[in-house]
ZALUMTOR-727518 format. One record per atom (N, C-alpha, C): residue in three letters; x, y, z. Coordinates in pm, whole numbers, plus 50000, padded with zeros to 5 digits. Each point is the difference from the previous one (the first is absolute). Layout:
BEGIN
AlaXYZ ...
This chain:
BEGIN
Met890500964028206 Met501285005850034 Met499825013750066 Arg499125008249942 Arg499755013350053 Arg499414999250141 Ala499104990250025 Ala499404998450132 Ala501054996250103 Ser500954991649963 Ser501044996050096 Ser500955011750028 Leu500285008649900 Leu500825011850025 Leu499295009950092 Thr498685001749977 Thr499225008950087 Thr499984994650142 Ala499804986950016 Ala499984993950134 Ala501365001550066 Ser501074998049926 Ser501365001650056 Ser500235014350046 Phe499545009549920 Phe500155014250034 Phe499255003450129 Val498764994850013 Val499205002550120 Val500674994050122 Ile500504987849988 Ile500674993450113 Ile501275007750038 Ala500785004349899 Ala501225007650027 Ala499685013050073 Asn498955007049959 Asn499605012550066 Asn499574997450144 Ala499274989250023 Ala499544996950136 Ala501194996950091 Val500964992249950 Val501194996850080 Val500805012650029 Ala500175008749899 Ala500755012550020 Ala499325009150101 Ala498665000849994 Ala499275008450095 Ala500164994850142 Thr499924986750017 Thr500164994150133 Thr501415002550052 Ala501014998249916 Ala501395002550042 Ala500205014650037 Cys499385009049925 Cys500125014350030 Cys499385003350135 Lys498824994350029 Lys499355002550128 Lys500854995050115 Gln500614988049984 Gln500854994650106 Gln501235008750019 Ala500575004749889 Ala501175008750010 Ala499655013250069 Gln498815005449969 Gln499585012450066 Gln499824997850149 Arg499374988650036 Arg499804997050141 Arg501344998850072 Ala500954993049938 Ala501324998450062 Ala500715013450010 Ala499835008949899 Ala500635013150005 Ala499405008750109 Asp498704998450029 Asp499355007750106 Asp500464995450138 Cys500514987950008 Cys500414994150127 Cys501395005150037 Val500095006850113 Val501295004650050 Val500354991250119 Pro501004991249984 Pro500354991350112 Pro500605007950116 Glu499964994250118 Glu500555006550118 Glu501495002149979 His500495012050028 His501435002649991 His500385011250096 Gly501295002250009 Gly500495009750096 Gly500394993050129 Val500765006650078 Val500494994150124 Val499325006750118 Glu499414991950082 Glu499395004950124 Glu501095000650106 Val500155011450064 Val501035001750103 Val499365006050124 Trp500304994150114 Trp499545005250129 Trp501225004250079 Val499995012150052 Val501095005050083 Val499425002950138 Glu500624994150101 Glu499555002350139 Glu501075008050072 Arg499595010850064 Arg500885007650088 Arg499474998150141 Arg500864995050087 Arg499604996850137 Arg500675009450099 Phe499215004950092 Phe500495008850106 Phe499604993950133 Pro500884991850058 Pro499654993650127 Pro499925010350112 Pro499284996650105 Pro499905009550112 Pro501375002350064 Thr500225012050048 Thr501305003350061 Thr500074995450145 Val498854997250058 Val499974994650137 Val499244986849996 Glu500244991850100 Glu499304987250005 Glu498565002450042 Leu499084994749921 Leu498585002150026 Leu499334986750035 Ala498865001150063 Ala499234988050034 Ala499524993249872 Asp499744986950009 Asp499524992349885 Asp498665005149947 Thr499325008050080 Thr498695005149958 Thr500095013549930 Ala501225005549984 Ala500165013149937 Ala499534999349854 Phe499355010849957 Phe499515000749863 Phe501155002549902 Ala499824995349879 Ala500965002349893 Ala499405009749900 Ser500845004849908 Ser499575009649898 Ser500394994549863 Leu499125001949903 Leu500234995249865 Leu499515010449900 Ser500805002649897 Ser499535008449890 Ser500344993149868 Val499125001749902 Val500154993749869 Val499955010849893 Ser500984999949909 Ser500015009449888 Ser500494992649876 Ile499915006549885 Ile500544993849878 Ile501175008449950 Ala500924993149933 Ala501205006549947 Ala499605009749889 Leu500715011049990 Leu499695010149900 Leu500084994549858 Asp500924990449974 Asp500094994649865 Asp498844990849966 Ser499174996650099 Ser498794992249973 Ser498895008649943 Thr500085012950024 Thr498895008749962 Thr500055004349855 Ser501174999749937 Ser500085004949862 Ser499134992249903 Pro499824986650014 Pro499134993349904 Pro498515000850033 Leu499665005350116 Leu498595000550039 Leu499275011149924 Pro498804997049950 Pro499215010449933 Pro499645011250099 Ala499865012049949 Ala499645011450085 Ala498704997250074 Gly499955003750126 Gly498804997950080 Gly499824985850049 Ser501044991749990 Ser499904986150045 Ser499724999350149 Met499234990150038 Met499784997350140 Met500834987950038 Ile500585000150118 Ile500834989150046 Ile499304993650119 Ser499764987049990 Ser499364992550107 Ser501084994550093 Val499835002250129 Val500934995150101 Val499224990950094 Ile500464987650015 Ile499354990850094 Ile501044995650102 Ile499715002350128 Ile500884996050110 Ile499204990350087 Ala500594988550031 Ala499334990350086 Ala500994995250106 Gly499524998550123 Gly500864994850105 Gly499575004750136 Pro500664996150104 Pro501084990349998 Pro499484985849980 Ser500824991649940 Ser499554986549965 Ser499744991450124 Thr500575003750115 Thr499814992150122 Thr498695003350070 Ala499345010649959 Ala498745003950065 Ala498894990249962 Pro499044997550092 Pro498894991149968 Pro499235004849877 Thr499815013049988 Thr499405005849879 Thr500875011849958 Pro500914997749903 Pro500895010949958 Pro499225011949943 Asp500505011850029 Asp499395012249946 Asp500345000849850 Thr499065005049922 Thr500255002549859 Thr499575014249969 Val500905007549939 Val499735013949964 Val500135001149849 Arg499015005949934 Arg500095002349856 Arg499885015049976 Val500945005449926 Val500055014349974 Val500115002249850 Leu499265009549947 Leu500205004449862 Leu500615013950007 Ala501165001549941 Ala500695012950006 Ala500245005249859 Ser499945012949985 Ser500245006149870 Ser501495000649973 Glu500345000549873 Glu501395001149957 Glu500675012550058 Arg499235010050035 Arg500575012550051 Arg500774998050130 Thr499754989050070 Thr500664997950128 Thr501384993649985 Val500464997949876 Val501294993749978 Val501105008450062 Gly500954993350063 Gly501055007050071 Gly499675000850148 Ala498734998850033 Ala499574999450139 Ala499454986050025 Ser499694997150123 Ser499464986950033 Ser498614998349940 Leu499784988649937 Leu498644996749954 Leu499164996050120 Trp500654993750099 Trp499314995750121 Trp500985000350116 Arg499515003950117 Arg500855000250120 Arg499174995850120 Gly500584991250079 Gly499374995750125 Gly501005001150113 Asp499645007050107 Asp500935002250111 Asp499664992150125 Gln498864993750005 Gln499594992750119 Gln499774985349965 Leu501034993549946 Leu499874986249954 Leu500594990250101 Arg499324988950017 Arg500534989450086 Arg501204993749930 Ala500964995350076 Ala501154993149943 Ala499524987149933 Gly500674996049893 Gly499644987749930 Gly500335000949852 Val499534990149924 Val500274999349857 Val498825006049924 Tyr500295009449913 Tyr499015006849918 Tyr500244996849853 Thr498945001249920 Thr500094997849857 Thr499505012549929 Ala500725004149895 Ala499605011649921 Ala499894996149853 Ala499035005849931 Ala499844998449856 Ala499595013349941 Leu500585003749887 Leu499705012549933 Leu499564996949858 Ser499065007749948 Ser499624998249859 Ser499465013149945 Ala500215001749871 Ala499475011249923 Ala499684994349863 Thr499335007449916 Thr499654995049868 Thr501244995249926 Gly500074986849976 Gly501114994249927 Gly501294998150077 His500005002950130 His501214998950082 His499664993950135 Ala500974993250061 Ala499764993650130 Ala501324997650072 Ala499894997450128 Ala501134995750083 Ala499434992050116 Gly500624989050029 Gly499584992050114 Gly499094988649962 Pro499474993450099 Pro500125003150142 Pro501404997150054 Arg500375007650100 Arg501314999150063 Arg499805000150151 Ser500654990950069 Ser499894999250147 Ser501265005650065 Phe499825006450115 Phe501125005250078 Phe499575000750145 Ser500975000150089 Ser499684999750143 Ser500305013550065 Leu499225002750103 Leu500195012150080 Leu500274995850144 Ala501075005250056 Ala500324997450140 Ala499365010850087 Pro499824997250128 Pro499425010350088 Pro500825012949997 Gly499345011349979 Gly500645013049998 Gly500775003249874 Glu500084990949905 Glu500775002149879 Glu499225008749900 Arg500745008149924 Arg499395007749891 Arg500564994549870 Val499104996449907 Val500424994249871 Val499385008349888 Glu500845003949906 Glu499545006949879 Glu500224990549883 Val498944997249927 Val500074990749887 Val499725007849872 Glu500904998349903 Glu499825006349870 Glu500024988949895 Ala499035000149909 Ala499914989649898 Ala500105005949861 Arg500694992949912 Arg499995003549858 Arg499064990149932 Leu499015005249928 Leu498984991649938 Leu500534993349873 Arg499504988149973 Arg500274993349873 Arg498765001649913 Gln500164998849869 Gln498835000649913 Gln499324986550004 Ser498705000150034 Ser499274987450010 Ser499424996449864 Thr499664987549984 Thr499554994849873 Thr498635005349961 Thr499805001849868 Thr498685003549947 Thr499464988349918 Cys500624988350015 Cys499604988349924 Cys498834993150071 Asp498994996649922 Asp498954991850058 Asp500374985449975 Ser499264990850056 Ser500364985949989 Ser499944995049857 Asp499095005149915 Asp499914995549861 Asp501245004149921 Ser500425012750015 Ser501145004349922 Ser501304994050055 Ala500054997150131 Ala501174993650056 Ala500134985849947 Arg498864993149980 Arg500044986549945 Arg500395000249853 Ser499665010749927 Ser500265000449856 Ser501475002649969 Arg500795004050102 Arg501425002649974 Arg500794987549998 
């Protein structure tokens, strides 16, 4: 009788420890949340320009996106395009949080076409998002980051 009670106690402890580890893993997992918002401000040319006229693009993040970012965060900006080019240009920029309120990236000599932008910082992301640039057009893009997931595939399966 005593041996069966001891065995039951050991099994109960093992099950409790496993359940606790799974609960801790699930608690460490922060699912993706928040709303990603992209705002485009377009300034078309005031005069009619040739189809070969360059366009201008700037990318920044909304001020309310910066409050959850840890101090000294770096923000990765990836711009690719135009999609119609045989080999689209891709630009990757790492910018410090100190540049918030100003453009993280700006290009003034861009070919007209469809471009894609993606932003990421530790635990936060936005995009990819596609938008088009017309010849001579100036576009300012501002993104509000969403909190990206910290769940790995094991903890996501355990939920």
